[in-house]
PAKOLSE-383642 format. One record per residue: residue in one letter; z, y negated, x negated of N, C-alpha, C, O in turn. Coordinates in steps of 0.2 Angstrom, whole numbers, plus 5000, padded with zeros to 4 digits. Layout:
N
AZYXZYXZYXZYX ...
***
This chain:
598
M395454015010396053965011396653985008396854035010 P396953945003397653965000398053965006397953935011 K398654015004399054025009399553965010399853945016 D399653925005400053865005399753805007400153755007 Q399153815009398753755012398953745020398853795023 K399053685022399253685029398553675033398153635031 K398553695039397953685043398053615046398553605049 L397553585046397553515049397153525056396553515056 M397553535061397153545067396853475070397253435070 P396253475072396053415075396153415082395653425086 I396753395084397053395090396853315094397053265092 N396453325100396253265103396753265109396653305114 Y397253215109397653215115397453175121397853165126 T396853155120396553135127396153175131395953155137 H396053235128395753285132396153325136396453365134 R396153315143396653345147396453395153396853435156 E395753385153395453425159395153495156395053505150 F394953535160394853605158394253605153394353645148 A393653575155393053575151393153555143392953585138 S393553495142393753465136394153515132394053525126 I394653535135395153585132394753645130394953665125 R394353675134394053735132393553715126393553755121 D393253665126392753645121393153635114392953665109 D393753605114394153595108394453665106394353685100 L394653705110394853775108394353815104394453835099 I393753805107393153845104393053825097392853855092 Q393053745097392953715090393453745084393253765078 I394053745087394553765083394553845080394653855074 A394353885085394253955084393653965078393754005074 E393153935080392553935075392653905068392453935063 R393053855068393253825061393753855057393653875051 F394253885061394853915057394853985058395154015053 Y394554015063394554085063393854115064393654155068 P393454095059392754115059392554195060392054215063 D393054225056392954305055393254345061393054395062 T393854315064394154345070393754345076393654395079 F393554275078393254265085392554245083392454185080 Q392054275085391354255084390954255091390454215091 D391154285095390754295101391154255107391654275110 F390854205109391054165114390654165121390654115125 S390254215122389854225127390254225134390854235133 E390054205140390454225146390754285147391254295150 A390454335145390654405146391254435140391554485141 S391354385136391754405130392554405131392754365136 F392854445127393554435128393854365125394254335128 A393554345120393754275117393654215122393954175122 S393154225125392954175131393454185137393654135140 M393654235138394254245144394854215142395154175146 M395054235134395754195132395654115132396054085135 V395054095129395054015129395053995136395453945138 D394654025141394753995148395454005151395653955155 A395854055150396554055152396954005150397253965153 V396853995142397253935140397053875142397453825143 A396353865144396153795146396453785153396653725155 Y396353835157396653835164397353805164397553765168 V397753835160398453825160398553755158398953715161 G398153725153398253665150397953605156398253555156 D397453625160397253585165397753585171397853535174 Q398053635172398653635177399253595175399453555179 L399453605168400053565166399853485166400253445168 S399253465164399053395164399053375171399353315172 F398753405176398853385183399453375186399653315189 Y399953425184400653405187401053365183401553335186 L400853355177401253295174401053225176401453175177 D400353225178400153165180400453155187400653095189 Y400453205191400653195198401353185198401653145203 N401753215195402453205195402753135192403153095195 V402353105187402353045184402352985190402752945190 N401753005193401552955198402052955204402252905206 E402353025206402753015211403452995210403852995214 A403552985203404252955201404252875202404752845200 F403752845204403752775205403452765212403052795215 L403852715216403752695223402952675223402652695228 D402752625219402052595220401452645218400952635220 T401652705215401152755213401252815218400752855219 A401752825221401952885225401452895231401252845234 Y401252955232400852975238401053015243400953005249 Q401553065241401853105246402253065250402653025248 Y402253085256402753055262403453065260403753015262 T403653115258404453135258404653095251405153055252 N404253085246404453055240404452985242404952955239 V404052955245404052875247404652865250405052815248 V404852905255405452895259406052905255406552865255 R406152955250406652955245406752895241407352875240 H406152865238406252805234406452745239406852695237 G406252755246406452695250407252705252407552655254 R407552755251408252765253408652735247409252715249 T408452735242408752705235408752635236409252605233 L408252605240408152525240408452505247408352455249 G408852555250409152525257408752545263408952525268 Y408052575262407752585269407952655272408052705269 K408052645278408252695283407752725287407452685291 T407552785287407052815291407452825299408052835300 Q406952815303407152825310406952895313406452925311 G407252915318407152975322406452965326406152915326 R406453015330405853015334405852945339406352925341 P405352905339405452845344405552855351405252905353 S405952825355405952825362405552775365405452725362 T405352785372405152745376405552715381405852765384 Y405552645382405952615387405552585393404952585392 G405852575398405452545403406052535409406552555409 E405852505415406152485421405852525426405152535426 V406252555430405952595436406352575443406952565443 S405952555448406152535454406452605458406152655458 L406952595461407352645465407452625472407552565473 F407252675477407352665483407752715487407652775485 I408152705492408552745495408552715502408352665503 L408652755507408652755515409352755517409752805516 V409652705519410352705521410452685529410152635531 P410852715532410952705540411252635541411552605536 A411052605547411352525548411952525550412252575552 S412352475549413052465550413052475558412552475561 A413652465561413852475567413552415572413452425578 T413452355569413252305572412352295572412052265575 G412152345567411552345566411152285561410552285560 I411552245559411352195554411552215547412152205544 G411052245543411152255537411352335536411552365541 P411252365531411452435530412352445530412752405529 D412552505531413152525532413452525524413152565520 S413852475522414152465515414452535513414452545507 D414752565517415152625515414652685512414852725508 Y414052685515413452725512413052705507412552735505 L413252645504412852625498413152645492413752625490 P412752695488413152725482413052695475412752645475 V413252725471413052705464412752765460412952815460 L412152755458411752805454411952805447411952755443 R412252855445412652865439412152865432411552895433 R412452835427412052845421411952925419412452965420 G411352945417411253015415410853045421410653105420 S410753015426410253045431409553045428409353005424 T409153095430408553115426407953115431407953125437 F407453085428406753075432406253105427406353115421 S405653125430405153145427404453115429404353085434 S403953115424403353085425402853135428403053195429 N402253115430401753165433401453215427401153265429 T401553195421401353245416401953295414401953325409 G402553285417403053325415403553305409403953335407 L403453235408403953205403404653185406404653175412 S405153195402405853175405406053105404405953085398 F406453075408406653025407407453015409407653045414 V407852975407408652975408408752905410408452855408 L409252895415409452825417410052805412410452845411 I409952745409410452735403410952685406411352665402 S411052665412411552625415411652635422411152655426 N412252625425412352635432411952585436411952525435 V411652615442411452565447411752565453411852615457 D412052505454412452495461411952465466411652415465 F411952505471411552495477411852445482411552415487 A412452435480412852385485412752315481413052265484 N412452305476412352245473411952195478411452215481 P412252135480411952085485411252065482410952035486 R411052075476410452055473409852095475409252085475 N410052155477409552205479409152185485409452155489 F408552205485408152195491408252235496408452295494 T408352215503408452265508408052245514407952185516 V407752295517407252285523407452335528407752395527 A407252325534407352375540406752425538406252405536 A406952485539406452535538406352575544405852595544 R406852585549406752625555407052575560407552545559 I406652585566406952545571407052595578406552635579 D407552575582407652615588407052595593407052535595 E406652635595406052615599406252585606405952545609 T406952605609407252575615407552505615407352465619 T407952505609408352435609407952395604408052325604 G407552415600407252375595407652355588407452325584 A408352385588408752375583408652415577408552475578 P408652395571408652435565409052495565409652485568 T408952555564409352615562409452635555409952665553 H408952615551409052625544408752565541408352535543 Y409052555534408752505529408652535523408952575521 A407952515520407752535513408052485509408052425510 V408352505504408652465498408352485491408252535488 R408052425489407752435482408152405476408352355476 A408252445471408652425466408252445459407652475459 Y408452415454408152425447408552455442409152435441 G408252505438408652535433408252545426407652555426 N408652545421408252565415408252635413408652665415 I407752655410407652735409407352735402407052685399 V407552785398407352805392407152885392407352925396 S406652885387406352955387406853005384407252995380 G406753075386407153125384407653145388407753125394 N408053195385408653225389409353225385409353215379 F409953235388410553245384410653315383410553355387 D410953325377411053395375411653395371411953345368 Q411953455369412653465365412453515360412053565361 E412753505354412853575349413553565347413853515346 T413753635346414453645343414453665336414053715334 V414853625331414753645325415553665322415953625323 T415553725318416253745316416253715309415753715306 V416853685308416953655301417553695299418053705302 N417453715292418053755288418453705285418653645288 D418753725280419253685275418953615273418353595274 Y419453575271419253505269418653505264418753535259 E418253465264417653455260417453375260417353345265 R417553355253417353285252416653275253416153305251 F416553215257415853195259415553255262414953265260 L415753285268415453335272414853305275414853255278 R414353355274413653345278413553395283413453445282 V413453375289413353425295412553405296412353355298 N412253465296411553475299411453495306411653555307 L411153465310411053485316410453535317409953525313 T410453575321409853625321409353595327408853625327 A409453555330408953525336408453485332408453455327 D407853485337407253445334407253395339407553395344 N406853335336406653275340407253235343407253215348 V407853235339408453205340408253125340407953105335 A408353085345408353015345408952975343408952925340 E409453005345410152965344410653015345410653055349 I411252995342411853035342412252995348412452935347 I412453025353412852995359413652985357413952935356 S413853045355414553055354414753115349414353155350 V415253105345415553165341416353175343416753125341 F416453225346417253235347417453305343417053345342 D418053315340418253365338418753415343418853385348 A418953465341419353505346419853485349420153495354 Q420253435345420853395347420653335352421153305354 G420053325353419853265357419753205353419553155356 K419853205347419853135343419053125342418653165340 Q418853065343418153035343417953015335418352985332 Y417353025333417153005328416552955329416152965333 Y416552895326416152845328415452835323415552845316 E414952825325414352805320414352735318414352695322 V414352735312414252665308413652655305413352705304 E413552595302412852585299412952615291412452645288 Y413552605288413752635282414452655282414852625286 L414652695277415352725278415852675276416452685278 A415752625273416252575271416452525277416952495277 Q415952535281416052485288416652515292416752575293 D417152475294417752495298417752475305418152495309 M417252425307417252395314416652415317416152415315 V416752435323416152445328416352405335416852375336 F415852405339415952365345415852415351415352455352 K416452425355416452465360416252435367416352375368 E415952475371415752445378416252455383416552515383 I416552405386416952405391416752395398416452335398 V416852435404416652415409416952355412417552345412 N416452305415416752245417416852255424416452265429 S417552245426417752245433417552185438417652195444 N417252125435417052085438416252075438416052025439 Y415952135438415352135437414952105444414452075443 K415152115449414752095455414752015456414351985459 N415251985452415251905453414851875447414451825448 D414851905441414551875435413951905433413551885429 N413851975436413252005434413152035428412652045425 V413752035424413752065417414152135418414652135420 P413752185417413952255418414452275413414952315414 A414452255407414952275402415152215397414852165396 L415852235395416052185390416052225383416152285383 V416052175377415952205371416652185367416852135367 K416952245364417652235361417552255355417352315354 P417852225349417852245343418352305342418852295345 F418252355338418652415337418652435330418152445326 L419352445328419352475320419352555321419752585325 V418952585316418952655316419052675309418752655304 S419352735309419452775304419152845303419052875297 R418852865309418552925309417852905311417652865316 K417352915306416752875307416152925303416352965299 F415552915304415052945301414352905301414352855304 T413852925297413252895296412652945299412853005298 V412152925301411652965304411052965299410752915298 E410853025296410253015292409653065296409853125298 F409053035296408453075298408053085292407953035288 F407853145293407353165287406953225289407253275290 N406253215288405853275290406053305297406153365298 D406053255302406153285308406853325310406953355315 R407253315305407853335305408453285305408353235302 V408953295308409553235308410153275305410353335306 A410553235301411153265298411653195299411553145299 L412453225300412953185300413253175293413353235290 Q413353125290413753115285414353085285414453025287 F414853115283415653095283415853065276415453075271 G416453045276416753015270417053065266416853125265 S417653045263418053085259418853085260419253105256 G419053055265419653045266420053095270419653135274 K420753115270421053165273421553135279421853085278 A421553165284422053145290422753125288423153085291 T423053165281423653155280423753095276424253085274 E423253065274423253005269423452945273423152935278 S423852895271424052845274423652795274423652755278 N423252785268422852725267422152735270421652695269 V422052795273421352805277421252755283420752735284 V421852745286421752715293421652635292422052605289 A421152615295421052545295421552495297421752495303 N421752445293422152405295421952335294421752325288 P421952285299421652225298422052175293421852115291 Q422652205292423052165286422752175279422852135275 N422452235278422152235271421552205270420952245270 I421452145270420852105270420652095262421052105258 A420052055262419852045255420251985251420051975246 A420651955254420951895250421651915247422151935251 D421651925241422251945237422551885234422251845231 V423251875236423651815234424151835229424251795224 F424651885231425151905227425551845225425751805229 G425651845219426151785216425751725214426051675211 K425151715215424751655213424951605218425151625224 K424851535216424751485220424151465223424051415227 Y423651495222422951485223422651555226422951605225 I422151545229421751595233421051605228420651555227 T420951665226420251675223419751695229419751745233 D419251645229418651665234418351725232418051735227 S418251775237417851835236417451845242417551825247 T416951885241416451905246416851945252417251985250 F416751925258417051965264416651975269416251935272 D416652045270416252075275416552085281416952135281 P416452045287416852055293416852125296417252145301 T416352165294416352235297416752285293416852345295 R416952265286417352305282418052265281418152225277 I418552295285419252265286419652295280420052255277 S419652355280420152395275419752385269419152375268 K420152405263419952405257419952475253419952475247 N420052535257420152595254419452615252418952595254 E419452675247418852695246418652765247418152795245 T419052785253418952855255418452865261418252915262 F418152805263417552795268417752845275417252875277 G418252845277418452875283418652945282418652975277 I418952975288419353045288418753095290418253085294 V418753145285418353195286418653255290419253275289 P418253285295418553335300418653395296418253415292 A419153435297419253495294419553545298419953525302 N419453605297419653665301419753645309420253645312 T419153625312419053615319418353625321417953655317 T418253615326417553615329417253555332417653525336 L416653535330416353475332415953485338415453525338 I416053435343415553435349415153375348415353325350 V414553385347414053335346413553325352413153375353 T413553275355413153255360412653205358412753155356 Y411953225360411453185357410953185363410953225367 R410453135361409853135366409253155362409053135356 T408853205365408153225362407653195366407753195372 T407153165362406553135366406053185366406053245363 N405553175370404953225371404553235364404453185360 P404353295363404053305356403353275355403153245350 L402953265361402453225361402553155364403053135366 N401953115364401953055366402253045372402053065377 S402752995372403152985379402952925382403352895386 N402452895380402152835383401852855390401552905391 V402052815395401852835402401452765405401752715405 A400952765409400652715412401052695418401552735420 A400852635420401252615427401052665433400452685434 G401652675436401552725442401652795440401652845444 G401752805433401752875431402452915432402452975432 V403052875432403652905434403752895441403852835443 S403752945445403852945452404153005454404153015460 Q404453055450404853115452405553105450405653095444 V405953115455406753115454406953195453406853235457 A407153195447407353275444408053285446408153335449 T408653255443409253265445409653195446409953165442 P409753185452410153115453410853135453411153185456 V411253085451411953085451412253035454412352975452 F412453045461412652985465413552985465413853035464 E413752925467414452915468414552865474414352815474 F414952895479415052855485415752835485416152865482 K415952775488416652755489416952795495416552805500 N417552825494417852855499417352915502417252915508 E417052955497416653005500416953055505416653075510 Q417653065504417953125509417953085516417953125521 K417853025517417852995524417152995526417152965532 L416653005523415952995524415653065527415953115526 T415253055531414853125534414353155529413953115526 A414453225527414253255522413453255524413053255519 A413253265530412453265531412153205530411653205528 T412453145532412153075530412253065523411753025521 I412653085519412653085512412053125509411653095504 Q411953185511411353225509410753185511410353175506 E410653155517410053125518409953065514409353055512 I410453025511410352975507410153005500409652975498 V410453055497410253085491409553105491409253095486 Q409353135496408653165497408153105498407553125497 S408353045499407852995502407652955495407252915494 L408052965490407952925483407152935481406952995480 E406952885479406252875477406152835470406552785470 A405752855466405652805460405052795458404552835459 L404852735455404252725453404252665448404652615448 N403852665442403852605438403252565438402652585438 A403452505439402952455440402552445434401852435433 E402952435428402652425422402552495417402952545417 P402052485413402052555409402652555405402952515402 I402852625403403452645400403152655392402752705391 S403252615388403052615381403652605376404152595378 G403452625369403852615364403852675359404052675353 D403452725361403252775356402752755352402252735355 V402752765346402252755341402152805337402652845336 T401552815334401452865328401852855322401952795320 F402052905319402452895312402052845307401452855307 P402352805304401952755300401652805293402052855292 S401152785291400852815285401252805279401652755279 S401152835273401352815267401352745265401752715262 G400752725266400652655264401052605268401252555266 E401052615274401552575279402252575277402552525275 V402452635276403152645273403352605267403952575266 K402852605263402952565256402952495257403352465253 R402552475262402552405264403252375266403552325264 R403552425271404152415274404752415268405152375268 I404652465264405152475259405252405255405752375253 F404652385253404552325249404952265252405252225249 D404852265258405152205263405852215263406252175263 T406152285264406752295265407252265260407752235261 F407052285253407552265248407752195248408352185247 P407352155248407552085248407852055254408151995254 T407852085259408052055266408752055267409052005270 Q409152105264409852095263410252085270410752045270 N409952115275410352115282410352035285410752015288 R409852005283409751935286409051915287408651935282 A408851875292408151865293408051785291408351735295 V407751775286407651695284406751685283406551645286 T406551735279405751725279405351755284405651795288 Q404751745284404351785288404351865287404451905292 A404351875280404351955280405051985282405052045285 D405551945282406251965285406151985292406352035294 Y405951935296405851945302405452005304405652045309 E404952015301404452075302404852135300404752185304 N405152135294405552205292406052215297406152275299 V406452165299406952185304406752215311407152255314 S406152185312405852215319405752285318405852325323 Y405352305312405152365311405752415310405752475312 R406352385308406952425307407352435313407952465313 M407152415319407552425325407552495327407052525327 P408152515328408252595329407852615334407752585339 S407552675333407052715337407352715344406952705349 K407952735345408252745351408152685355408152695361 Y407952625353407952565358407152555359406952505362 G406752595356406052595357405752565350406152545345 A405152565349404752555343404152515345403752525349 V404052465340403452425340402952445335403152455329 K402252445336401752465332401552415327401452435321 R401552355328401352295324401852235326401952215332 V401952195321402352135322402152085317401952105311 S402152025319401851965315402351905317402351885323 A402751885312403151825313402851755311402651755305 Q402851705315402451645313402851585315403151595320 R402851535312403151475313402751435318402151435318 D403051415324402751385329402551315327403051275326 A401951295326401751235324401851175328401851125326 N401951195336401951145341402651135342402851085346 S403251165339403851155340404151105335404051105329 Q404551055337404951015333405551045330405851015325 K405651095332406351125330406051195325405451205324 R406551225324406451295319406351345324406751395325 N405751345327405551405332405051445329404651425325 I405251515330404751565327404451605333404851625337 N403851615332403451655337403351725334403051725328 L403651775337403551835335403151885339403351905345 Y402551895337402051935341402152005339402252035333 V402152055345402252125345401852155348401452125353 L401752225347401252265350401452335351401752355346 S401352375356401552445357400852485357400352455356 E401052555358400452595358400452635365400952635368 D399952655368399852685374399852765372400052785367 T399752815377399852885377399252905372399352955369 N398652875371398152885366398152845360397652845356 G398752815358398752785352398452725351398352695346 K398152695357397852635357398352575359398852585362 L398152515356398552455356398652435364398252435368 I399352415366399452385372400052335371400352345366 T400152285376400652245375401352285376401352335379 A401852255373402552285373402752265380402652205383 N403152315383403452295390404052255389404352245384 S404352225394404852175394405552205391405952175388 T405652275393406252315390406352315383406852305380 I405752325380405752325372405852255369406152245364 K405452215373405652145370406352125371406652095366 N406552135377407452125377407752155371408152125368 N407652225371407952255365407852225358408352205355 L407252205357407052175351407352105350407552095344 K407552065355407752005354408552015353408851975350 T408852065356409552075355409652095348410052065344 W409152145346409252165339409152105334409652095329 I408652075334408552015330409151965329409251935324 N409451955335410051905335410551915330410951875328 N410651985328411152005323410951985316411451985312 Y410351965315410051945308409851885308409851855302 R409551845313409251785312409851725310410451735311 M409551675307409951615306410151575313409851585318 I410751545312411051525319410651465322410751445328 N410251435317409751375320409151385321408751345322 D408951465321408251485322408251505329408751525332 T407651485333407551515339406951555339406451535335 V406951615343406351665342406051665350406451675354 D405451665350405051685355404651745354404151745350 I404751795358404351855357403751855362403751855368 L403151855359402451845362402051905362402151955358 D401551905366401051955366400351935362400051885364 P400151965357399651935354398951955357399051995362 Y398351925356397751945359397452015355397552015349 I397252065359396952115356396252105357395952095362 I395752105351395152095351394852165350394952185344 N394352195354394052255353393352235350392952195352 F393252265344392452255341392152325341392352375342 G391552315339391052365337390552355332390452295330 I390352405329389952405323389252435324389152485326 Q388752395322388052415322387852415315387952365312 F387452465313387252465306386552495306386252525311 V386252485300385552525299385652535291385752495287 V385452605290385552635282384852665281384452685285 K384752665275384052715272384352775269384752765264 A384152825271384252895268383852915263383252895262 K384152955258383852985253383153025255383153045261 E382753035251382253085253382453155254382953175250 M382153185258382353255260383053255264383153315267 A383353205264384053205268383953215275383453185278 D384353255279384253255286384553195289385153185289 K384153155293384353095296384953095301385453055301 Y384953155305385453165310386153175307386653145309 S386153225302386753235298387053175294387653165294 T386553135291386753075288387053025293387552995291 L386853015299387052975304387752995306388152945307 D387753055307388453085310388953065305389553045306 A388753075298389253065293389452995292389952975290 C388952955293389152875293389652855298390152825297 V389452885305389952865310390652895308391152865310 G390652955306391352995305391752945300392352935301 A391352925294391652895289391952825292392552805290 L391652785295391852725298392352735303392852695303 G392352785307392852805312393552815308394052795310 Q393452865303394052875300394452815295395052815294 H393952765293394152715289394552665293395052645291 Y394352655300394652615304395152645310395352615315 A395352715308395752745312396452715311396852715316 E396652695306397252655305397152585306396752545303 I397552565311397552495314397752455309398152475305 G397452385309397652335304398252295306398652325311 F398352235303398952205305398752135309398152125310 I399252105312399052045317398851995312399151985307 G398251955314397951905310397551925304397251885300 E397551995303397152015297396452005298396252015303 P396051985293395251975294394952045294395252095291 L394352055296393952105296393452095291393052045292 Y393452135285392952125280392352165280392352225280 V391852135281391152165283390952205276390652255277 S391252175270391052205264391352285264391052325262 D391852295267392152365269391752395271391652455269 V391352385276390952425281390352445276390152495277 Y390052395272389452415267389752465262389452515261 Q390452455260390652505255390752575258390452615255 V390952585263391152645267390452675268390452735266 L389952645270389352675271388952695265388552745265 K388952655259388652675253388952735250388652765246 D389652745252389952795248389852875252390052925250 V389452865258389252925262388752955257388352925254 E388753025258388253055255387553055257387553045263 N387053055254386353045256386152985258385652975261 V386652925258386452865259386152825253386452815248 L385552805254385252775248385452695248385552665243 D385452665254385552595254385752575261385652605266 V386152515261386352495268385952435269386052385266 L385552435275385152375276385352325280385252265279 K385852335285386052285289386752315293386752375294 V387252265293387852275297387952225301387952165299 K388152235307388252185313388952205316388952255319 I389352155317389952155320389852125328389552075328 V390052165333389952145339390652145343391152175341 S390752105348391352095352391252145358390752145362 K391852175360391852225366392352195371392952195369 T392152185377392552155382392452195388391952225389 G392852185393392752215400392852285401392852315395 G392952315407393052385408393752405405394252375406 E393752455401394252485397394452445391394952465388 Y394152395389394252355383394652305385394752295391 S394952265380395352205381394952145385394352135384 T395252105388394952045391394851985386394451945387 A395151985380395151945375394451955371394252005369 A394051895371393551895367393551845361393951795361 L393151855356393051815350392351815349391951855349 N392251735348391451725345391451745338391751725334 I390951795338390951825331390451785326390651775320 S390051755328389651705324390051635321390051615316 S390451615326390851555325391451565320391651525316 N391651635321392251645316392051685310392551715307 M391351695309391151735302391251685297391051625297 S391451705291391451665285390751635283390251665285 A390851585278390151555277389751605273389151605275 D389951645270389551695265389451755270389051795268 G389751775275389651825280389951885278389751945280 S390451875273390851945270391351965275391552025275 Y391651925279392351935282392251895288392051835289 L392651925293392751895300393451865301393951905300 I393451805302394151765303394451785310394151775315 V395051815309395451825315396051775316396451765311 P396051755321396651715323397351735321397351795321 K397751695320398451725318398851755323399351795322 N398551745329398951775336398551825338398551835344 A398051855334397651905338397651975332397851965326 I397352025335397252085331396652115333396552115339 I396252145329395652185330395752255330396152275327 E395452285334395552355335394752395337394452365341 L394652445334394052485335394352545340394652595339 K394252525347394552565351394252635353394652685353 F393652635353393252705355392652705349392052695350 P392952735343392452755338391752775340391252755338 A391852835344391252875346390652835349390052845349 V390952775353390552735358390452665353389852625353 D390852645350390852575347390452575340390252525338 I390452625338389952635331389252655333389152715335 V388852615332388052635333387652625327387652565325 G387352675325386952655319386252685319386052725324 K385852675314385152695314385052715306385252675302 V384652765305384452795299383752785298383352805302 K383452755292382752755291382552805285381952805284 
***
C-alpha cells in the first residue's frame, strides 16, 4: 500500500456492545494489518488486546447512554437524579413522615371541700413537649397544651367514701394531639460572613426544624423561599376558655430567615446573602411593589403578599456566632400505631396554678395518676415514593403554581403537605356530581405498620384540610372522604415447558405477581387482567398461560368492602372496572395468589 494512500476504516457507529466492537476490530486488523496480527485465538496476545479495547468501548457506550438518560426527567431512573430534576421545577422533597393522632388523657384529682366536683386548684395543665411511648417502644410528643380545667372535659366520680358516700376523688378525661418523635438540639459554630451560607445538620430522621437562635438570642425564621418576608406567628389566646381557640395568628415581618432542604435523609439550612450592617436588609412594609415616583399614574405589577420588601439580599446571614438549632426527629422505623398502642407515659410536664400553696404529696399523686390511651390508630407514616411516583408528582408540581384549580392541582397539593403534619399514601380529587355548587370530594388513604392501606385518621384529615385552604379557590368547597379498599386475589393456571420443575415454576410465578403488585395503584385505577397474563408469560419455564381469574377477598383481616367481579369486568374481559371512590389492593400475596402448573 503506498504511504500517501489514506486508510479508509470501515467504522460502523451503530456497533456499541462488546461482541460487535470485537468483531469490527478483528476485521480491521485482518484487513489492514495482515502481517502484524494473524493469530486471534482465545489464548493469543492479539485476542487479549482486542477484548480489552472492546471492553472499554462497551463501558463507554453504557455510561454514555446512562448519563444521557439521567439528564432528562422522563428517562431518569436513579432516585437522586429524579429529585434533582424536580427541584429545578419547584418540587420540594419532604423529610421523614410523621404520624399524628389523638390520645385520651386521664388524671385522678381530689374532690373539692363540698364534694361536688374536683378541686379546681389541683386541675393542672399538661404542657406541650410531654412525651409518651407505645407498646413497641416508639416515642410520641404532645404538640399542644392540655388544660384539665376546661369545662368541656368529662368528669366522673372515681373514689367514694364508704362511710358518707361522698366522692373523694374525680377522674378527669381530656384529649391531646401527639406526633411521633422527640425534640433535640444541635449547636453549629458559624465563622466569618459567607454569602448564601448553607448549614448541614448531622442528625438523622429530622422531621421538622422547631427553632433557630444565635448566641445573641436573635431568632431566625423558616420560610418557604428566601424572598418571602412574612410569616405567621402563633400567639397564646388569653380568652381560650370562652371561645375555645387556643392560639391567635399574627402576621410578622422577618429579616432573619432560612429555608429547609431535605436530601438523602439529611437536612440543611439555607440562608441568604445580607449583612446585619446593611440598612436595606430589614423588611419594611413601606417598600412595596407599587412604584409611583413622579408619575401621575400607577403601573400595575405583580404583588406577592408574602414578599413585602424589594431587596435582593434574601435575609441576614449569621456570622461569627453560634446557632442553636432545635428540631424534632421521628422514629427511624414505621411510626404507625394501632388503636390502644400508645398507653405509656414517659415524661409528663405539669403546670399547677399557685403550686407553692398546694400540697406536694397531692401534686405527686396527680402526676403519677396520669394515664394515656389512643382510641384511634396513629397513622401518617408512609413508605418513601418510588422514582415513578416522584416523577408523577413533579410533572403535577410545575403547572400548579401554588394554587389548586384542577384535579391534578388538588392531588399535588395534598402530596406536598409537609411531612411534619403527617402524610397520605394515595389521594384522588373528584368533582361531586351530586352537589349543585363547586364541591370537591378528596379521597385519601394512609398506611399501617405493615405498609397496608388504612383510612386516614381525623387528625391527618384536619391537617390536610387546613393545608389545602391555603391553595384552593375561594368558591371551592372540599370534603375529605375515605375511599373503599377492595382486596382481591389472583388464581391462575399455566403450562410449563418440558423438563421444567413445576414447583420452582409455581414459586417463580407467585413471586413475579407479588413483586408486580407490591406497589399499590391509585384510587379509581382499573385492574388490567392482561398485565397478569404478561407477567406470567415473562416467567422463565412458562410455556403458556391457560387461565387467570380475579376473585374478591372480604372478611377477617380483609376490608369489608366487596366488589362484584363479574359485573364490573369489561366486555372483553381484559380489565376490571374499579369505582372512582375505591382502590384495589393485593393485601397478602403469599395467600391471595393461588396457581397451578400443568
